[in-house]
C-alpha positions in Angstrom: -41.3 -57.4 13.8 -41.7 -54.3 15.9 -43.0 -51.0 14.6 -41.4 -50.3 11.2 -38.6 -47.8 11.3 -38.5 -45.2 8.5 -36.0 -45.7 5.8 -32.6 -44.4 6.8 -31.4 -41.7 4.4 -27.6 -42.4 4.5 -25.2 -45.1 5.6 -24.4 -43.0 8.7 -28.1 -42.7 9.5 -28.7 -46.5 9.2 -25.4 -47.2 11.1 -26.7 -45.0 13.9 -30.0 -46.9 14.0 -28.2 -50.3 14.1 -25.8 -49.1 16.8 -28.7 -47.9 18.9 -30.0 -51.6 19.1 -27.9 -53.3 21.7 -26.9 -56.8 20.4 -24.3 -58.3 22.6 -23.5 -61.8 21.3 -25.6 -64.0 21.0 -28.6 -61.8 21.6 -29.7 -59.8 18.5 -32.2 -57.6 20.4 -34.1 -55.3 18.0 -31.4 -55.0 15.4 -33.0 -57.5 13.1 -36.3 -55.6 13.3 -34.4 -52.5 12.1 -32.8 -54.4 9.2 -36.1 -56.0 8.2 -37.7 -52.5 8.2 -35.1 -51.3 5.7 -35.0 -54.4 3.5 -38.7 -55.3 3.1 -39.7 -52.0 1.4 -36.9 -52.7 -1.1 -38.6 -55.9 -2.2 -36.6 -58.3 -0.1 -38.3 -61.4 1.4 -37.0 -61.5 4.9 -36.7 -64.8 6.8 -35.6 -65.0 10.4 -34.7 -68.2 12.3 -33.7 -68.9 15.9 -31.3 -71.9 16.4 -29.2 -73.4 19.1 -29.4 -74.1 22.8 -27.6 -72.6 25.8 -24.9 -72.0 26.6 -24.0 -70.8 23.1 -27.6 -70.1 21.9 -30.2 -69.4 21.1 -29.1 -67.3 18.2 -31.2 -65.4 15.8 -30.2 -65.2 12.1 -31.6 -63.3 9.2 -31.7 -64.2 5.5 -33.2 -61.8 3.0 -33.5 -62.2 -0.7 -34.7 -60.2 -3.7 -35.0 -62.4 -6.7 -33.8 -61.2 -10.1 -34.7 -62.8 -13.4 -34.4 -66.5 -13.6 -30.8 -67.4 -14.5 -29.4 -64.0 -13.5 -26.4 -63.6 -11.3 -26.7 -63.8 -7.6 -24.7 -61.5 -5.3 -24.7 -62.4 -1.6 -23.8 -60.1 1.3 -22.7 -61.8 4.5 -22.1 -60.2 7.9 -23.0 -60.1 11.6 -24.7 -57.7 13.9 -23.6 -59.0 17.3 -20.9 -57.1 19.3 -18.7 -58.0 22.2 -19.7 -56.6 25.6 -18.7 -52.9 25.7 -16.5 -52.9 28.8 -15.7 -49.8 30.8 -13.4 -47.7 28.6 -16.1 -45.7 26.8 -16.3 -41.9 27.0 -19.9 -42.0 25.8 -22.7 -44.5 26.0 -21.7 -47.5 23.7 -25.3 -47.9 22.3 -26.0 -44.2 21.9 -24.4 -43.4 18.6 -22.5 -40.1 18.5 -21.1 -38.2 15.5 -17.9 -36.2 16.2 -16.9 -34.4 13.1 -16.7 -37.0 10.3 -16.5 -40.0 12.8 -19.3 -42.1 14.2 -18.8 -43.6 17.6 -20.8 -46.4 19.1 -20.5 -50.2 19.7 -20.4 -51.9 16.4 -19.7 -48.8 14.3 -16.6 -50.5 12.8 -17.3 -54.2 13.4 -19.7 -54.5 11.7 -22.9 -52.5 11.9 -21.4 -49.7 9.8 -20.6 -52.2 7.1 -24.1 -53.7 7.2 -25.5 -50.2 6.8 -23.3 -49.7 3.7 -24.5 -53.0 2.2 -28.1 -52.1 2.7 -27.8 -48.6 1.3 -25.7 -49.9 -1.7 -28.6 -52.1 -2.9 -31.3 -49.4 -2.9 -30.5 -48.3 -6.5 -29.5 -51.7 -7.8 -32.1 -52.7 -10.5 -33.9 -55.9 -9.7 -33.6 -57.0 -13.4 -29.8 -57.0 -13.0 -29.8 -60.0 -10.7 -30.6 -61.6 -7.3 -29.3 -60.1 -4.1 -29.3 -61.7 -0.7 -28.2 -61.0 2.8 -27.0 -63.6 5.3 -26.7 -61.9 8.6 -25.9 -63.6 11.9 -25.8 -62.7 15.5 -23.1 -65.0 16.9 -19.8 -64.2 15.1 -18.3 -62.5 18.2 -19.0 -65.6 20.3 -18.6 -69.4 19.7 -20.1 -68.9 16.2 -21.8 -72.2 16.4 -25.3 -71.3 15.3 -24.8 -68.5 12.8 -23.0 -68.9 9.5 -22.6 -72.7 9.9 -26.3 -73.2 10.3 -27.2 -70.8 7.5 -25.0 -72.5 5.0 
């Protein structure tokens, strides 16, 4: 993992941090470093694995788990951090997040780095004794999706 990032204070702050990590499928870039830096201090054990061969791989995936009491319920979040290539229609740099009023612009803000940020922020105040929480995050949903969710399941 690279140098740890400070904990993001809000969903928008974390979404900005994730957007700022280019992750055009299937390359995750530094986005998993950013996620790990947010999850580890919350008590999650973070596991990362690289699978697959060219042309569709290699693909990095992340699984993080914070165990609750034995026999407790398990809530699993699933998602992806890869994005399609940004193309030419941008009015701002796609990997330089920008807030305009109440909106956040940047590649992956809607699909699905903003959602991943909301998931991470949502678990901060969830008491560990209430149950197990896990994250299954892939980096190949926007492409052939051969080495992400299928491999992790």
